N, C-alpha and C positions, 0 to 999 in steps of 0.2 A: 217373570222374565223369560221369554222363550229362547230356543236356540238361535233363531234368526236374529234376535236383538243382540245376543252375545257376539255373533259373527259380525254384526254391525259396529259394535264397540271396537273390535280388533281392526276392522277395516278403517275406521275412523282414526285410530291411534297410529296406524301405519301411514295413513295419508298425511296426517299432521306432522308426524316424524320427517316424511319426505319433504314436506314444505320447508321444515326447519333445515334439512341437510343442504338444500339449494339457495336459502333465503341470504346468507352472508354474500354470496357470489353474485346475486342479483342486485346487491345493494338496497335493499328494502328498507323502509323507515324502522327504526329500532322497535317501536312500540308493537309493530305486527310480529316481530321476532320473540320479544320477551313474554308477550301474552301466551303465545302458544307453548313455549318452553315451560312457563309457570303452570299452565294448565295441565300439561302432561306429567309434570313432576307431582302436582297436587293429586292427579288422578291415580297415582301408584305405579306409572310407567318406570321402568328401570332407566335411570339416567347415567348409569356407569357404562356409557357408550362413548367411544372416543369423540365423535362429531358433536355430541351434547357438550363435552367438556370443552371442545374448541369454541363452540358457540358461545358458552359462558365467559370464556376468556376474552372473547370479542366484546361481550356486553360489558364486563368489568373495565375493560381498556376504554370505553366510551363515557366512563363516569367523569363528570366535569370537576374542576378544581374546587367548586363550592360544596361538592358531595352529591349534587343531584344529577339526573340525566335531562333529557329536554324538558319535561313538564312533571306535575305531580303523579299523573297515572303511569307514565312511563317508568318513573322512578319506583314506584310501588310494586309494579310487575318485576322490575329488575331485582329489587331487594327480595321479593319473595322468592325468586328463582335461586338467588344465591344462597338464601336460608335453607331452602329444601335440598340443594344439591351440594353445597360446601360447608353448612352448618352455621350457627348463629354466631360463631366466633370469628367469621371472616372480617377482615379489616375494612371492607368497603362499606360494611352496614352502619356503623355508628355515625359517620359523617352524612350518609344518606338520610337517616332518621333525623338528625339534627337540621338538615336542609328542608325536609318536609315539614318539620315543626316551624321553621322560620317563615315559611311562605304560606302557612295556614291564615285564612282570612281572620280578622279580629273577632268575628262572631262565632267562630269555631269550626267552619267547614272549609273544604278545598274546592277551587274550580278547575278548569281545564288548563288554564295557564295563569301566570301571576296577576294578570289585570282582569281575569275573569271573575264574575260573581260565584260564590260557593254554590254547588250543585249536589243533589242527592245522590245520583249514580257515582259521581267521582268520590265523594265522602264516603258512602257506604262501602265501596270497593276498597278504598285505603284502609278503613277500620278493620275490614274482614281480612285482608292480606297482612296488615300490621297492627295487631291488638294493642301493641305498646303505645300507640297513638290514640287509642279509644279512651280518653280521659273523660271526665265528667262534662267538660265544655262541649267537646266534640259530639258526645252522645246526646246531649240535650238539644243542641242545634239540629241534629238530625231527627229527633223526635218532634220538635217543634215545626220544623220545616215540612215534614210529612204530614203532620196534623193539619197544617194549613192547606196543602195540597188536597188532603183527604176530604176536607170539608168544602172544597171548591167544586166547579162544575165539570171539570175534566181531570179525571183521576187515571193516571197511567200505570198500567200494570207493572212496567219494569222499575218505576220509581218505587212502588211498594215492595218489590222484590229486593232492590238494593237497599232499602230500609232495613229490611229484615237481615240481609247479609251483614249490614254495618253492625247491628245490635248482637249478632250471634256469637261473637268472640269477646265482647267486652264484659268485664266483670262489674261494671256499674250500671248495666242497661236495665235490670229488673225484669226478670222474666214474667212477673206478674202484671206488667203493663198492658192496660186494656187495649191500647192501640195495636199491639202485637195480634191479640185475638181478632180485633176488628179488621186487620189487614188481611188475615187468613180468610175470613169470611168474605171479604172484597174479592180476593184472588180466586177463590174457589168459583164465586158466581161470574167471574170474568171469563172463564174458559169457553172457547168457542165450541160449537156443536161438533166440529171434527176432532175435538180432543186437544188442539194446539192453543197457543196463545199469540195475540197481536198486542199492539200498543193499548188497545181497549177491546172489548167484546164487539164482534161485527165491524171491526175497522175496515176501510175499503181495501187494505193490502191483504186482509185475511190473516191467518196464522203464519208466523215465520219462526226460523230456528233460533235466532238470536233471543227474541222475547221469551220463547218456549224454554229455552235453556236457562235463562236468568230466573224466570218464575219458578221453574223446577228447583233450582238452587235455593232460592229464598225459602220455599216451603219446606225443603227437606232438612233445613238446619233447626227446625223445631217439629220433630217428627211426632210428638204427642198430640200436635194440633191439626196435623194433616190428614186429608181424607184419601184413603188408599186408591179409590176409584179415580180420583183426579190425577194422581200420579200415573196410574196405568194408562189413562186414556192419553196423557201427554207423552208417555213413552211410545205408545202405538203411533202417534202422529209423527214423531221423529223417525221412528222406524220405517214408516210407510213413505216418508218424504227424503230419505237419505239417497243421494246420488250413487250411481254404480262405482264411483271412485272412492267412496267412503265419506265425502264430505256432504255439506247441505248448501243449497243456492242462497246466497246473500250477497250484499254489496261488496264487501270484503270477504271473500269466501271462507277464509281461515278465521275471521272473527266470529262470524256466525256459527261455524263448524266448532271453534273451541268452546264456546258456551254450550252449545248443544251436546257436545261430547262430555263435558264437565258435568252438565245436568244429568245425562244418562248415566253416567258413572255412580253418581250420588244416588239416583234412583234405583240402580241395580243393588246397591248395598241395602237401601231401604227394604225393597220388595223380597230380598234374600232373608233379611232378618225377620220380617212379617211371616215368611214361609217357614221359618225354622231351618 
């Protein structure tokens, strides 16, 4: 990890924090706010800053009477932020976990909203952020659903990455699961020539920061299976495609940038350990 990439990490953190600082006044949807806050907290940024505390107060005030926020994903990011900044004893957490458990699909996974079918990205994210929900039923659904996709004709890189994310914090996942190793081989092979990742190799849109960040995250939670050169090339792609303001170009710029930044932070940790 070179000095240029370290500076890029700092610029990204400052840009995401600046987005947060103005987000409440701009009346943005809560999901966009809690995602960035949680990623910054996960990535080790100091959250002992007055406007972080004010934003978290705003988030907690939006919790609904049933314990949840707008949908399962928003609720998971909100609880993740509260746990990281205020601690696991915060009174908002138990009712939120209970609500998430109550809206789980009978087969074991979660969708984008209550009437949606369960999905790998939503379920994988929830299980990673909130491992207390990663019981045998949820983990088995995630394995079964990704196995079905993996054997299909269109295998999406980000689904494989969210599968790895979902299993990474579960005590019932089974690290010897052959599907984990097969997913690593698949993701390694899906890297584009430029070093980044898209929904699949040579996708018409090419590499993008959202896919690249998510794939980095999925790979880096099982470091003993990852190929160092795959990580280095993905890091270089993110460094080369970072905008002057510290973010990355994506539909919701802070969404792509949050995942890209989080992936870079984990890559920095991995490469630093590898280099001693």
